C-alpha positions as CSV (number, residue, x, y, z in Angstrom):
1,M,7.5,9.5,-18.6
2,Q,8.2,6.0,-19.9
3,I,5.5,3.3,-19.1
4,N,5.1,-0.3,-20.2
5,N,1.7,-1.0,-18.6
6,L,-1.0,0.7,-16.5
7,I,0.4,-0.7,-13.3
8,D,3.4,1.5,-13.9
9,L,1.0,4.4,-13.6
10,G,-0.6,3.2,-10.4
11,W,-3.5,1.2,-11.8
12,S,-5.0,-1.3,-9.3
13,N,-8.0,-3.4,-8.6
14,V,-9.6,-0.3,-6.9
15,F,-10.0,1.3,-10.3
16,Q,-10.4,-2.0,-12.3
17,S,-13.5,-2.8,-10.3
18,Q,-15.2,0.4,-11.5
19,L,-15.3,-0.8,-15.1
20,D,-18.0,-3.1,-16.4
21,L,-17.6,-5.4,-19.4
22,E,-18.7,-2.8,-21.9
23,S,-16.2,-0.2,-20.6
24,L,-13.4,-2.7,-20.7
25,G,-13.9,-3.1,-24.4
26,S,-14.7,0.4,-25.5
27,H,-13.0,2.7,-23.0
28,L,-9.4,3.5,-22.1
29,P,-8.1,4.7,-18.7
30,F,-5.6,7.6,-18.6
31,R,-4.0,9.1,-15.6
32,V,-3.7,12.9,-15.0
33,V,0.0,13.7,-14.7
34,S,-0.3,17.5,-14.8
35,V,-2.9,20.3,-14.8
36,Q,-2.1,23.6,-16.4
37,R,-5.0,26.0,-16.0
38,N,-7.5,24.8,-18.7
39,L,-5.3,22.0,-20.0
40,I,-5.0,18.5,-18.5
41,E,-2.0,16.3,-19.5
42,C,-2.6,12.5,-19.2
43,A,-0.6,9.4,-19.7
44,G,-1.8,5.9,-20.7
45,L,-1.9,3.2,-23.4
46,D,-3.8,3.1,-26.7
47,R,-5.6,0.0,-28.0
48,E,-2.3,-1.5,-29.1
49,D,-0.9,-1.0,-25.6
50,Q,1.5,1.7,-26.9
51,Q,2.3,4.6,-24.6
52,K,0.3,7.7,-25.4
53,Q,0.1,11.2,-24.0
54,L,-3.1,13.2,-24.1
55,Q,-3.9,16.8,-23.7
56,L,-7.5,17.4,-22.7
57,S,-9.5,20.5,-22.2
58,T,-11.2,21.1,-18.8
59,Y,-14.3,22.2,-20.8
60,H,-15.8,18.8,-20.4
61,W,-16.1,19.4,-16.6
62,R,-17.2,23.1,-16.8
63,D,-20.6,22.4,-15.1
64,E,-19.1,20.2,-12.3
65,P,-18.4,21.5,-8.7
66,P,-14.7,22.0,-7.8
67,E,-14.5,18.4,-6.3
68,G,-15.7,17.1,-9.7
69,H,-12.9,18.6,-11.7
70,P,-9.8,16.5,-12.5
71,T,-6.7,16.9,-10.4
72,V,-3.2,15.4,-10.6
73,G,-3.4,11.7,-9.9
74,D,-7.0,11.2,-11.2
75,W,-7.9,8.4,-13.6
76,I,-10.0,9.6,-16.6
77,L,-11.9,7.2,-18.9
78,V,-11.8,8.2,-22.6
79,D,-13.4,6.7,-25.6
80,L,-11.5,5.2,-28.5
81,E,-11.3,8.6,-30.1
82,F,-9.6,9.8,-26.9
83,Q,-12.5,12.0,-25.9
84,P,-13.1,12.3,-22.1
85,L,-16.1,10.4,-20.6
86,R,-15.8,10.5,-16.8
87,L,-13.6,10.5,-13.8
88,L,-13.1,7.2,-11.9
89,E,-13.9,7.3,-8.2
90,R,-10.9,8.3,-6.2
91,N,-9.2,6.1,-3.7
92,T,-7.7,9.0,-1.7
93,L,-7.9,12.8,-2.0
94,I,-5.8,15.6,-0.7
95,K,-7.6,18.9,-0.6
96,R,-7.7,22.3,1.2
97,R,-9.8,25.4,1.5
98,G,-8.8,27.6,-1.4
99,A,-6.5,30.5,-0.5
100,G,-8.2,33.9,-0.4
101,K,-11.5,35.2,0.9
102,E,-13.8,33.0,-1.2
103,A,-15.0,29.8,0.3
104,F,-14.2,26.9,-2.1
105,V,-12.4,23.6,-2.1
106,Q,-9.1,23.3,-3.9
107,L,-7.9,19.8,-4.9
108,I,-4.2,19.1,-4.4
109,A,-3.9,15.5,-5.6
110,S,-5.7,12.2,-5.7
111,N,-5.0,8.5,-5.5
112,I,-1.9,9.1,-3.3
113,D,-0.6,6.1,-1.3
114,T,2.1,7.8,0.8
115,V,2.9,11.4,1.6
116,F,6.4,12.7,2.3
117,I,6.0,15.7,4.6
118,V,9.1,17.6,3.9
119,T,10.5,20.2,6.3
120,S,14.0,21.5,7.0
121,C,16.1,21.6,10.1
122,N,16.0,25.3,10.5
123,D,13.5,28.1,11.2
124,D,11.0,26.5,8.8
125,F,10.4,23.6,11.2
126,S,7.0,23.7,12.7
127,I,5.2,20.9,14.4
128,N,1.9,22.7,14.1
129,R,2.3,22.8,10.3
130,I,3.3,19.2,10.2
131,E,0.2,18.3,12.1
132,R,-1.9,20.1,9.5
133,Y,-0.4,17.9,6.8
134,L,-0.9,14.8,8.9
135,T,-4.6,15.8,9.4
136,I,-5.2,16.3,5.7
137,A,-3.5,13.0,4.9
138,A,-5.3,11.1,7.7
139,E,-8.7,12.2,6.4
140,S,-8.1,9.9,3.4
141,N,-6.1,7.3,5.4
142,I,-2.8,8.1,3.5
143,H,0.4,6.8,5.1
144,C,2.8,9.6,6.1
145,V,6.6,9.9,6.5
146,V,8.2,13.1,7.7
147,V,11.4,14.0,5.8
148,L,13.8,16.3,7.6
149,T,16.1,18.1,5.1
150,K,19.2,20.3,5.3
151,T,20.6,18.2,8.1
152,D,24.1,19.3,6.9
153,L,23.3,22.8,8.1
154,C,22.2,21.7,11.5
155,P,24.6,20.8,14.4
156,D,22.2,18.3,15.9
157,P,19.3,17.1,13.7
158,T,18.0,14.8,16.4
159,I,16.6,17.8,18.2
160,Y,13.9,18.0,15.5
161,S,13.2,14.3,15.3
162,D,12.9,14.1,19.1
163,A,10.5,17.0,19.1
164,L,8.3,15.1,16.7
165,S,8.4,11.9,18.7
166,Q,6.9,13.6,21.8
167,G,3.4,13.7,20.4
168,H,3.8,11.2,17.5
169,Q,5.7,8.2,18.7
170,N,4.7,6.0,15.7
171,L,5.5,8.6,13.1
172,Q,8.2,7.5,10.7
173,V,11.0,10.1,10.2
174,E,13.8,10.2,7.6
175,M,16.7,12.6,7.4
176,I,18.2,14.0,4.2
177,N,21.5,15.7,3.6
178,A,21.1,17.7,0.3
179,T,24.9,17.9,-0.2
180,D,25.1,14.0,-0.3
181,S,23.7,12.8,-3.7
182,T,23.0,9.3,-2.2
183,S,21.1,10.7,0.8
184,P,17.6,10.7,-0.8
185,G,18.1,7.0,-1.5
186,V,16.8,6.2,2.0
187,L,13.4,7.3,0.8
188,S,13.3,4.5,-1.8
189,N,12.4,2.1,1.1
190,W,9.0,3.7,1.1
191,I,8.5,3.6,-2.7
192,V,7.0,0.5,-4.2
193,P,6.3,-0.1,-7.9
194,G,2.8,1.0,-8.7
195,Q,2.6,3.2,-5.6
196,T,2.2,7.0,-5.8
197,I,4.1,9.2,-3.4
198,A,3.3,12.9,-2.9
199,L,5.7,15.6,-1.6
200,L,4.2,18.2,0.6
201,G,6.0,21.1,2.3
202,S,6.8,24.8,2.3
203,S,8.7,26.5,-0.5
204,G,12.5,25.9,-0.5
205,V,12.6,23.0,2.0
206,G,14.3,20.7,-0.6
207,K,11.4,18.9,-2.3
208,S,12.9,19.4,-5.8
209,T,16.3,18.3,-4.6
210,I,14.7,15.1,-3.3
211,I,13.0,14.5,-6.6
212,N,16.2,15.0,-8.5
213,G,17.9,12.5,-6.3
214,L,15.2,9.9,-6.7
215,I,14.8,10.5,-10.5
216,E,18.6,10.5,-10.8
217,N,18.7,13.6,-12.9
218,Q,18.2,17.4,-12.7
219,E,14.7,17.4,-14.1
220,Q,13.4,19.8,-11.4
221,A,15.1,23.2,-11.0
222,T,16.5,23.9,-7.6
223,G,17.2,27.1,-5.7
224,A,19.8,27.9,-3.1
225,I,18.8,28.6,0.5
226,R,19.0,32.2,1.7
227,D,21.4,32.6,4.6
228,S,19.5,35.6,6.0
229,D,16.3,33.8,7.1
230,S,16.9,30.1,6.3
231,K,14.2,30.3,3.6
232,G,14.6,28.5,0.3
233,R,13.7,29.9,-3.1
234,H,10.4,28.7,-4.6
235,T,11.3,26.5,-7.7
236,T,8.3,24.3,-8.4
237,T,5.4,26.1,-10.0
238,S,2.9,23.4,-10.8
239,R,1.9,19.9,-9.7
240,S,3.3,17.0,-11.8
241,L,3.8,13.2,-11.6
242,H,7.2,11.7,-12.3
243,C,8.0,8.0,-12.9
244,L,10.9,6.7,-10.8
245,P,13.6,4.4,-12.2
246,G,12.9,1.6,-9.8
247,G,9.1,1.9,-10.2
248,G,6.5,4.0,-8.4
249,L,5.4,7.6,-9.1
250,L,6.4,10.8,-7.4
251,L,4.2,13.9,-7.3
252,D,5.9,17.2,-6.8
253,N,3.8,19.9,-5.3
254,P,4.5,23.7,-5.1
255,G,5.1,25.1,-1.6
256,M,1.9,26.3,-0.1
257,R,1.9,29.5,1.9
258,E,-1.6,28.8,3.2
259,L,-2.9,25.4,4.0
260,Q,-6.4,25.7,5.6
261,I,-8.1,22.4,6.3
262,V,-11.7,21.6,5.3
263,D,-13.9,18.5,5.6
264,S,-11.2,16.9,7.9
265,E,-12.9,16.2,11.2
266,E,-11.9,12.5,11.1
267,G,-8.4,13.5,10.1
268,I,-8.1,15.7,13.2
269,K,-9.3,12.8,15.4
270,T,-6.8,10.5,13.9
271,T,-3.8,12.9,14.2
272,F,-4.8,13.8,17.8
273,S,-6.0,10.3,18.7
274,D,-4.5,10.6,22.2
275,I,-6.6,13.7,23.0
276,D,-9.7,12.2,21.4
277,T,-9.3,9.1,23.6
278,L,-8.8,11.2,26.7
279,A,-11.8,13.3,25.9
280,R,-14.1,10.3,26.4
281,K,-13.0,10.1,30.0
282,C,-14.0,13.7,30.8
283,R,-16.8,14.3,33.3
284,F,-18.9,16.2,30.8
285,Q,-19.6,14.9,27.3
286,D,-19.4,18.4,25.8
287,C,-16.1,19.3,27.6
288,Q,-14.1,21.9,25.7
289,H,-10.9,21.0,27.6
290,T,-10.3,24.6,28.8
291,T,-11.4,25.2,32.4
292,E,-14.0,22.5,33.0
293,P,-13.7,20.4,36.2
294,G,-13.1,16.7,35.7
295,C,-11.4,17.2,32.4
296,A,-9.2,14.2,31.6
297,V,-7.2,16.2,29.0
298,L,-6.3,19.0,31.4
299,K,-5.3,16.4,34.0
300,E,-2.7,15.0,31.5
301,I,-1.3,18.5,30.9
302,E,-1.0,19.2,34.6
303,A,0.8,15.9,35.0
304,G,3.2,16.8,32.2
305,R,2.2,13.9,30.0
306,L,0.6,16.1,27.3
307,E,1.9,19.2,25.7
308,Q,-0.1,22.4,26.0
309,R,1.1,23.3,22.5
310,R,-0.5,20.1,21.2
311,L,-3.9,20.8,22.8
312,N,-3.7,24.4,21.5
313,N,-3.2,23.2,18.0
314,Y,-6.0,20.7,18.4
315,H,-8.4,23.5,19.4
316,E,-7.1,25.7,16.5
317,L,-7.6,23.0,13.9
318,L,-11.0,22.0,15.2
319,S,-12.2,25.6,15.1
320,E,-10.7,26.1,11.6
321,Q,-12.3,22.9,10.3
322,A,-15.7,23.9,11.6
323,R,-15.5,27.4,10.2
324,N,-14.2,26.5,6.8
325,S,-16.5,23.5,6.4
326,E,-19.5,25.7,7.2
327,S,-18.5,28.4,4.7
328,V,-17.7,25.8,2.0
329,A,-21.1,24.1,2.6
330,E,-22.8,27.5,2.1
331,R,-20.9,28.0,-1.1
332,R,-21.8,24.5,-2.3
333,N,-25.5,25.2,-1.7
334,S,-25.3,28.5,-3.5
335,D,-23.5,26.9,-6.4
336,R,-26.2,24.2,-6.6
337,A,-29.0,26.8,-6.6
338,L,-27.2,28.7,-9.3
339,G,-26.8,25.5,-11.3
340,R,-30.5,24.7,-11.1
341,F,-31.3,28.3,-12.2
342,Y,-29.1,28.0,-15.3
343,K,-30.6,24.6,-16.2
344,T,-34.1,26.0,-15.8
345,A,-33.1,29.1,-17.9
346,K,-31.7,26.8,-20.7
347,K,-34.9,24.8,-20.8
348,T,-37.1,27.9,-20.9
349,S,-34.9,29.3,-23.7
350,R,-35.3,26.1,-25.7
351,R,-39.1,26.2,-25.4
352,F,-39.2,29.8,-26.6
353,K,-36.9,28.9,-29.6
354,S,-39.1,25.9,-30.5
355,R,-42.2,28.1,-30.6
356,D,-40.4,30.5,-33.0
């Protein structure tokens, strides 16, 4: 990763305004470009404005809640000895409920300006899944572009773009032919120097191929698609930032089998703004849009102006959001109580030691 100034890494007034005069003279900002278990890789400039790479341990944030741990895209302030001090406040954040039975928040990436939602023109295509991505991005007001890949394997790719336009008329859609090395170039229209782009999508839909086309090399490994089930092979194993030749940064993200939303109520309202607007015209304020009389949403479905699938997904995401947010809130309260217990125990231990 070659950088000449902090703007190349996405530095802006949003982060500059968080530094006081003392910090400007004694602290250095570094951006997290990769997280590997207990190791954080960062890029930035030293006091002589020379490019420098750092490897920091996550130990500094051991007592922080999950949302307080660094993730790819974060800005970290370090002292002149390159020791971590604190995270700068995030401009945007992509997160989900962690996979598995335990209720916790998993951070995907921060300070993202635009998301490329990547899906292929085959059995992988799912509007419901795309609306999940839109909801998560909308919660942080991140601009989205849907990228349809493997158009060379589809007789008529417009079937997929038309399906998207039914419920999302203003959603930008780009099409990519993986066999054409120049095809990913259409995405450069959305990449501005200093801006950070994230790729989100299932495994094997062509994210690494897109990165290779934009970076103009074969930095990311790619896997061939399986003819039997239209599934691609998973090739990306960790999140990482890549500098692009024309400026801008691109974040690759491993395909996620499970993407459960959490803390995204406003994102749902934005993604399903048409339903949210109609709901205000219902006879009852607490209308659930199922069987209630005077429901403006059901009236639109009966008239054929609103898809039943879209309403079903709206209900599903709302229920999931409420369920996951409640369980995560309980986990947060439990973690806070445990943290207070540990702090009290440490203080008690110190008092006993001082008496000895």
